[in-house]
C-alpha positions in Angstrom: 54.0 -0.5 -17.3 54.4 -2.5 -20.4 52.1 -1.8 -23.4 49.3 -4.2 -24.0 49.9 -6.8 -26.6 47.3 -8.3 -29.0 48.4 -11.8 -29.6 48.8 -13.0 -33.2 45.8 -15.0 -34.4 43.2 -13.2 -32.3 40.0 -12.4 -34.1 39.4 -9.0 -35.5 36.0 -9.8 -37.0 33.2 -7.5 -35.8 30.2 -9.7 -35.6 27.3 -9.6 -33.2 26.9 -13.4 -33.0 30.5 -14.6 -32.7 31.8 -12.7 -29.7 34.5 -10.9 -31.7 33.1 -7.4 -31.1 33.0 -8.1 -27.4 36.5 -9.3 -27.2 37.9 -6.5 -29.3 36.1 -3.9 -27.2 37.7 -5.4 -24.0 41.1 -5.1 -25.7 40.6 -1.5 -26.6 39.3 -0.7 -23.1 42.4 -2.3 -21.6 44.6 -0.2 -23.9 42.8 2.9 -22.8 43.3 2.1 -19.1 47.0 1.1 -19.6 46.3 -2.5 -18.5 47.6 -5.8 -19.8 44.7 -8.0 -20.9 45.6 -11.7 -21.3 43.9 -13.5 -24.2 44.4 -17.1 -25.2 47.3 -17.6 -27.6 45.9 -18.8 -31.0 48.1 -19.8 -33.8 45.1 -20.4 -36.2 42.1 -22.6 -36.5 41.8 -25.6 -34.2 41.4 -29.1 -35.9 39.1 -31.2 -33.7 38.9 -34.9 -34.6 35.8 -36.9 -33.8 36.7 -40.5 -32.9 33.3 -41.8 -31.8 30.0 -42.2 -33.6 28.0 -42.0 -30.3 25.8 -39.0 -29.6 26.5 -37.8 -26.1 28.4 -35.3 -24.1 29.9 -37.6 -21.5 33.1 -35.9 -20.5 36.5 -37.4 -19.6 36.0 -40.9 -21.2 38.5 -40.3 -24.0 35.9 -40.4 -26.7 35.3 -37.2 -28.7 31.8 -37.2 -30.1 30.5 -34.8 -32.8 28.3 -33.1 -30.3 31.3 -32.6 -28.0 33.4 -31.4 -30.8 30.9 -28.8 -31.8 30.5 -27.6 -28.2 34.3 -27.1 -28.0 34.5 -25.3 -31.3 31.6 -23.0 -30.2 33.4 -22.2 -26.9 35.5 -19.4 -28.4 37.2 -18.3 -25.1 39.5 -21.4 -25.2 37.6 -23.4 -22.6 37.3 -27.2 -22.8 33.8 -28.4 -22.1 34.6 -32.2 -22.8 37.0 -33.1 -19.9 39.9 -33.6 -22.4 37.9 -35.7 -24.9 38.2 -33.2 -27.7 40.8 -30.6 -28.8 40.0 -27.1 -27.4 38.5 -24.8 -30.0 40.2 -21.6 -31.0 39.0 -18.0 -30.9 38.6 -18.0 -34.7 37.1 -20.5 -37.1 37.6 -24.2 -36.4 37.4 -27.4 -38.4 36.0 -30.7 -37.3 37.5 -33.9 -38.8 36.6 -37.5 -38.5 38.8 -40.5 -37.6 38.9 -43.3 -40.1 37.4 -45.6 -37.5 34.1 -43.7 -37.7 33.8 -44.5 -41.5 30.6 -46.2 -42.6 28.7 -46.0 -39.2 26.0 -43.3 -39.1 26.1 -40.9 -36.2 22.4 -41.2 -35.1 21.3 -38.2 -33.0 19.4 -38.8 -29.9 16.5 -36.5 -30.4 18.2 -33.2 -30.1 19.6 -31.0 -32.9 23.3 -30.1 -33.1 23.8 -26.4 -32.2 26.8 -24.4 -33.4 27.5 -20.8 -32.6 31.0 -20.2 -34.1 32.4 -20.1 -37.6 33.0 -23.8 -38.4 33.9 -26.2 -41.1 32.7 -29.8 -40.8 34.8 -32.1 -43.0 33.7 -35.7 -43.4 35.5 -38.6 -45.2 33.0 -38.7 -48.0 29.2 -39.0 -48.1 29.6 -42.8 -48.0 31.7 -42.7 -44.8 30.5 -39.8 -42.7 26.7 -39.9 -42.2 24.9 -37.7 -39.7 21.3 -39.0 -39.2 18.7 -37.2 -37.0 16.4 -40.3 -37.0 13.4 -38.1 -37.8 13.4 -36.9 -34.2 15.1 -33.5 -34.6 16.8 -31.1 -37.0 20.3 -32.2 -38.0 22.1 -28.9 -37.2 21.2 -25.3 -36.3 24.1 -22.9 -36.8 22.3 -19.6 -36.1 24.2 -16.6 -37.4 27.5 -18.3 -37.5 29.0 -19.3 -40.9 29.0 -23.0 -41.5 30.7 -25.2 -44.2 29.9 -28.9 -44.5 31.9 -31.0 -46.9 32.3 -34.7 -47.9 29.4 -36.0 -45.8 25.7 -36.9 -45.7 23.0 -35.2 -43.6 19.7 -37.0 -43.5 16.4 -37.7 -41.7 16.2 -34.4 -39.9 12.6 -33.3 -39.0 11.1 -30.1 -37.7 7.5 -29.0 -37.4 5.9 -25.6 -37.1 5.2 -22.6 -39.3 8.1 -20.3 -38.4 11.9 -20.3 -38.7 11.9 -22.8 -35.9 9.9 -25.1 -38.1 12.1 -24.7 -41.2 15.3 -26.4 -42.2 15.1 -30.0 -41.3 18.7 -30.6 -42.4 20.3 -27.3 -41.8 18.9 -24.0 -40.5 21.0 -20.9 -40.4 20.8 -17.1 -40.7 24.5 -17.0 -41.5 26.2 -18.2 -44.7 26.3 -21.9 -45.4 28.5 -23.7 -47.9 27.7 -27.4 -48.8 30.5 -29.1 -50.9 30.6 -32.6 -52.1 27.8 -33.8 -49.9 24.3 -35.3 -49.9 21.4 -33.8 -48.0 18.4 -36.0 -48.2 15.1 -37.2 -46.6 14.8 -34.3 -44.3 11.4 -32.8 -43.4 10.0 -29.4 -42.5 6.2 -29.5 -41.8 3.5 -27.4 -40.1 0.1 -25.9 -40.3 1.5 -22.7 -41.9 4.5 -22.1 -44.2 7.2 -24.6 -43.3 10.2 -24.0 -45.5 13.4 -25.7 -46.7 13.0 -29.3 -45.7 16.7 -29.8 -46.6 18.3 -26.3 -46.1 16.9 -23.2 -44.7 19.7 -20.6 -45.3 21.7 -18.6 -47.8 23.7 -21.5 -49.3 26.3 -22.1 -51.9 26.2 -25.6 -53.3 29.3 -27.3 -54.9 29.3 -30.9 -56.2 26.3 -31.8 -54.0 22.9 -33.4 -54.2 19.9 -32.0 -52.1 17.0 -34.3 -52.9 14.0 -36.0 -51.5 13.4 -33.5 -48.8 9.8 -32.8 -47.6 8.9 -29.1 -47.5 11.3 -28.2 -50.3 15.0 -29.0 -50.9 16.2 -25.4 -50.3 14.8 -22.1 -49.1 17.0 -19.0 -49.1 19.3 -17.3 -51.5 21.1 -20.1 -53.4 24.3 -19.9 -55.2 24.5 -23.2 -57.1 28.0 -24.1 -58.0 29.2 -26.8 -60.5 27.9 -30.3 -60.4 25.0 -29.6 -57.9 21.5 -31.1 -58.2 18.2 -31.0 -56.4 14.9 -32.8 -56.8 12.3 -30.0 -56.9 14.0 -27.0 -58.5 14.3 -25.0 -55.3 18.1 -25.1 -55.1 18.9 -23.2 -58.3 16.3 -20.5 -58.8 18.7 -17.7 -57.8 21.4 -18.3 -60.4 20.0 -21.0 -62.7 23.4 -22.7 -62.4 22.1 -25.9 -60.8 20.8 -28.7 -63.1 17.4 -29.6 -61.7 16.8 -33.3 -61.3 13.2 -34.7 -61.4 12.3 -36.8 -58.4 11.4 -39.5 -60.9 15.1 -39.9 -61.7 15.9 -41.0 -58.2 15.1 -44.4 -56.8 13.1 -44.9 -53.6 15.2 -44.6 -50.4 16.2 -48.1 -49.6 19.2 -50.4 -48.9 20.8 -50.8 -52.3 23.1 -53.7 -52.6 25.9 -54.2 -51.7 25.4 -51.5 -49.1 24.0 -51.7 -45.7 22.6 -48.2 -45.4 19.9 -46.5 -47.3 20.6 -44.5 -50.5 18.7 -43.0 -53.5 19.7 -44.9 -56.6 20.3 -42.8 -59.7 17.9 -43.9 -62.5 18.5 -43.8 -66.2 18.7 -40.2 -67.5 19.8 -38.6 -64.2 22.2 -35.8 -65.0 24.1 -36.5 -61.8 25.6 -39.5 -63.6 29.2 -38.9 -64.6 28.7 -35.2 -63.7 31.0 -34.7 -60.8 34.3 -33.3 -62.0 35.3 -32.3 -58.5 35.2 -33.7 -55.0 33.4 -37.2 -55.1 36.4 -38.7 -57.0 38.7 -38.0 -54.1 36.9 -40.8 -52.3 37.4 -44.2 -53.9 34.0 -45.6 -53.3 30.3 -44.6 -53.0 28.2 -45.1 -49.8 27.6 -48.7 -50.8 31.4 -49.5 -51.3 31.1 -49.4 -55.2 34.5 -48.2 -56.6 34.6 -44.7 -58.1 34.6 -43.8 -61.0 32.7 -46.3 -63.0 32.2 -44.2 -66.1 33.8 -41.1 -67.6 33.5 -39.3 -64.3 32.2 -39.8 -60.9 28.5 -39.5 -60.2 27.5 -36.7 -57.9 26.2 -37.7 -54.5 26.4 -40.9 -52.5 25.5 -43.3 -55.3 27.7 -44.5 -58.1 26.1 -46.3 -61.1 27.8 -49.6 -61.7 29.0 -50.4 -65.2 28.7 -53.9 -66.7 30.8 -55.1 -69.6 28.7 -57.6 -71.6 30.7 -59.8 -73.9 29.0 -62.2 -76.3 30.9 -64.7 -78.3 29.4 -66.8 -81.1 31.1 -69.3 -83.2 29.8 -68.6 -86.7 31.8 -71.2 -88.5 34.6 -73.5 -87.3 37.6 -71.5 -86.2 35.8 -68.1 -86.6 34.5 -66.4 -83.4 32.5 -63.2 -83.6 32.6 -61.1 -80.4 30.3 -58.2 -79.4 31.2 -56.0 -76.4 28.9 -53.4 -74.7 29.8 -51.2 -71.8 26.5 -50.3 -70.2 25.4 -48.8 -67.0 23.7 -51.0 -64.5 20.8 -48.6 -63.8 18.7 -49.2 -60.9 15.8 -49.2 -63.4 16.8 -52.7 -64.6 14.1 -54.7 -62.8 11.9 -57.7 -63.3 12.3 -61.0 -65.0 11.5 -62.7 -68.4 10.5 -66.3 -68.8 11.7 -67.8 -72.1 10.4 -71.0 -73.4 10.2 -72.9 -76.7 8.1 -75.6 -78.3 10.7 -78.3 -77.4 10.1 -77.7 -73.7 13.3 -75.7 -73.0 12.9 -72.9 -70.5 15.0 -70.2 -69.0 14.6 -67.1 -66.8 16.4 -63.8 -67.3 16.7 -61.3 -64.4 17.9 -57.8 -64.1 21.3 -57.4 -65.7 21.1 -60.7 -67.7 21.5 -60.9 -71.4 20.2 -63.6 -73.7 21.6 -64.9 -77.0 19.1 -66.9 -79.0 19.1 -68.3 -82.5 15.6 -68.9 -83.9 14.6 -71.2 -86.7 14.1 -74.8 -87.8 10.4 -74.6 -87.0 10.9 -74.1 -83.3 8.5 -71.7 -81.6 9.7 -69.3 -78.9 7.9 -67.2 -76.4 9.0 -64.4 -74.0 6.8 -63.8 -71.0 7.6 -60.7 -69.0 7.1 -60.8 -65.2 7.7 -57.9 -62.8 9.7 -58.0 -59.7 8.3 -58.0 -56.2 7.4 -54.3 -56.5 5.7 -54.9 -59.9 8.6 -53.2 -61.9 9.5 -54.3 -65.3 12.4 -52.2 -66.7 14.9 -53.3 -69.4 16.5 -52.3 -72.7 
């Protein structure tokens, strides 16, 4: 009888959660009995492409949803659970990608968290384009003991309640290793009568080029390795290594639709160290979540929001044929807000709004007055 053959690419990892120990034990048992054990031929990790922003597991309709892709990736024995909608997962680690047609449309979960049980990388097309939104009805993703990498995407509006592990990690909950790269995790919630932890992330996590901000119950809980260009809003995502620059919540704008976008974002306010900070990933995507071109300054801004730059040019004819020109390149911070009413004693009047600049020559006995007025939210910010 021919000797048993272990096919190239089969997993050799011994893990209690991923099924590798069980498969390897079967192979060793087959060798001991002199039997041939057939295992699926795997040439490497499977790439599974999501082509729909729906959230369902309807099989056989030709649409591969994120939930279906994760189910196939978690099915490590090579079975297809989607009726041919998604690529079959491999025995080893898999990667989920997103078709360009999904860009800019949030994947809104239908009230149930995404559950992964195998080593997985989820690679979006940038935080502006790939958005997974739990609609405050469930956690975004629970990956258990399996290692998870999320990169180039946004996870938001996850919500869990309770005082145990089940009530922690509104964005991501895991007991395995998690890596978050060039992503934004925001506006997730962990709440409960006892200690609810990690509204954003409940896991041992490595952060690279990412923002974890505005999460209720803490941005992070767990051992944190904070890589370059990573920021949080409460200091919880950098306590282990002190590598993360902690950003005060006061340096982020309110979650709202910021023009010209159609989805909600946190604007970066003046003084936020995320501005021009990203020397890595975000610049691989040419625009922020609102469609603003990147970079606008010396570098890309970390996260889903890019501060716009304005070039202000003022020309004044001092004497005939002599023109004096002043040029400023300034950031169009979200903190520019409100209006100013200008009037003079001759009855002239003008109004300046956010981003406007005024040139005024006083003299000749004319009296001028400037009357500041806030915007609809009572804000009056300028320079």
